[in-house]
NUDO-178383 format. One record per residue (C-alpha): residue number from 1; y, x, z. Coordinates in pm, 1 decimal. Layout:
N
<node resi="NUM" y="Y" x="X" z="Z"/>
...
***
This chain:
81
<node resi="1" y="328.3" x="491.5" z="-1087.3"/>
<node resi="2" y="26.7" x="615.2" z="-895.3"/>
<node resi="3" y="214.1" x="916.0" z="-758.6"/>
<node resi="4" y="523.0" x="731.3" z="-631.3"/>
<node resi="5" y="402.7" x="680.6" z="-269.8"/>
<node resi="6" y="300.0" x="1045.6" z="-240.5"/>
<node resi="7" y="628.1" x="1171.0" z="-388.7"/>
<node resi="8" y="828.4" x="949.3" z="-152.9"/>
<node resi="9" y="629.8" x="1071.8" z="148.2"/>
<node resi="10" y="691.3" x="1432.0" z="43.3"/>
<node resi="11" y="1065.0" x="1363.4" z="16.2"/>
<node resi="12" y="1118.3" x="1125.7" z="310.7"/>
<node resi="13" y="842.5" x="1194.9" z="560.5"/>
<node resi="14" y="562.9" x="967.6" z="682.5"/>
<node resi="15" y="548.3" x="621.3" z="526.2"/>
<node resi="16" y="280.4" x="355.7" z="519.9"/>
<node resi="17" y="243.7" x="165.3" z="195.4"/>
<node resi="18" y="69.9" x="-137.1" z="51.3"/>
<node resi="19" y="-240.1" x="-63.1" z="-158.5"/>
<node resi="20" y="-500.7" x="-273.2" z="-336.1"/>
<node resi="21" y="-779.3" x="-348.8" z="-86.8"/>
<node resi="22" y="-1052.5" x="-231.4" z="-324.2"/>
<node resi="23" y="-917.6" x="123.1" z="-311.5"/>
<node resi="24" y="-1025.7" x="146.7" z="51.8"/>
<node resi="25" y="-1388.8" x="122.1" z="-66.6"/>
<node resi="26" y="-1361.6" x="439.5" z="-278.0"/>
<node resi="27" y="-1503.1" x="725.6" z="-68.8"/>
<node resi="28" y="-1230.6" x="991.2" z="-56.7"/>
<node resi="29" y="-944.6" x="763.6" z="-159.5"/>
<node resi="30" y="-1023.1" x="518.6" z="121.4"/>
<node resi="31" y="-1022.2" x="794.8" z="381.2"/>
<node resi="32" y="-686.1" x="922.2" z="263.1"/>
<node resi="33" y="-537.6" x="571.2" z="258.5"/>
<node resi="34" y="-653.8" x="505.2" z="614.0"/>
<node resi="35" y="-522.1" x="843.6" z="731.0"/>
<node resi="36" y="-172.7" x="772.0" z="598.6"/>
<node resi="37" y="-169.8" x="419.4" z="741.7"/>
<node resi="38" y="-181.6" x="229.8" z="412.0"/>
<node resi="39" y="-207.0" x="-149.3" z="430.2"/>
<node resi="40" y="-484.5" x="-302.2" z="219.3"/>
<node resi="41" y="-409.7" x="-622.0" z="29.1"/>
<node resi="42" y="-663.9" x="-841.9" z="-150.0"/>
<node resi="43" y="-484.2" x="-991.2" z="-448.4"/>
<node resi="44" y="-787.2" x="-1159.3" z="-604.3"/>
<node resi="45" y="-677.6" x="-1518.8" z="-540.5"/>
<node resi="46" y="-376.9" x="-1659.0" z="-724.2"/>
<node resi="47" y="-102.6" x="-1762.2" z="-484.9"/>
<node resi="48" y="-272.2" x="-1571.1" z="-205.2"/>
<node resi="49" y="-79.5" x="-1499.9" z="111.8"/>
<node resi="50" y="-280.2" x="-1180.8" z="160.2"/>
<node resi="51" y="13.0" x="-945.8" z="113.0"/>
<node resi="52" y="233.7" x="-1130.4" z="361.5"/>
<node resi="53" y="-46.9" x="-1150.3" z="618.1"/>
<node resi="54" y="-131.6" x="-780.2" z="580.0"/>
<node resi="55" y="233.6" x="-686.0" z="626.1"/>
<node resi="56" y="263.6" x="-911.4" z="933.1"/>
<node resi="57" y="-45.4" x="-745.2" z="1087.9"/>
<node resi="58" y="101.0" x="-401.8" z="1015.8"/>
<node resi="59" y="427.4" x="-490.2" z="1190.1"/>
<node resi="60" y="272.5" x="-678.6" z="1482.8"/>
<node resi="61" y="42.9" x="-394.5" z="1582.8"/>
<node resi="62" y="336.1" x="-159.6" z="1638.1"/>
<node resi="63" y="327.0" x="40.8" z="1316.8"/>
<node resi="64" y="422.7" x="402.3" z="1362.4"/>
<node resi="65" y="574.5" x="445.4" z="1013.3"/>
<node resi="66" y="801.2" x="236.2" z="791.5"/>
<node resi="67" y="615.9" x="27.1" z="532.4"/>
<node resi="68" y="681.3" x="97.0" z="165.4"/>
<node resi="69" y="630.6" x="-202.2" z="-65.2"/>
<node resi="70" y="650.7" x="-180.9" z="-442.1"/>
<node resi="71" y="779.1" x="-520.6" z="-560.2"/>
<node resi="72" y="590.6" x="-515.3" z="-890.6"/>
<node resi="73" y="263.9" x="-507.3" z="-694.3"/>
<node resi="74" y="78.8" x="-284.9" z="-937.8"/>
<node resi="75" y="105.0" x="33.6" z="-1135.3"/>
<node resi="76" y="216.2" x="22.5" z="-1497.2"/>
<node resi="77" y="234.2" x="252.9" z="-1795.8"/>
<node resi="78" y="610.0" x="281.7" z="-1739.6"/>
<node resi="79" y="707.5" x="66.3" z="-2038.0"/>
<node resi="80" y="775.0" x="-244.8" z="-1831.5"/>
<node resi="81" y="671.7" x="-450.9" z="-1533.0"/>
***
């Protein structure tokens, strides 16, 4: 859900995570995402390699925190993936 990354950071310490790229354009949300080292991914194109490329950039630039990836790639209502 939306709160999972924040709950995991509270429990485990600093983590970077993958977030939808459009969220970085939202004023306060974008600032918070940048501050915690989130990785923006544009998923607009089917079959896009955007997620892999964003993760590779994160790793290659010497990331300071582990990267948290949610395999379902989106939030849900909790009733299924």
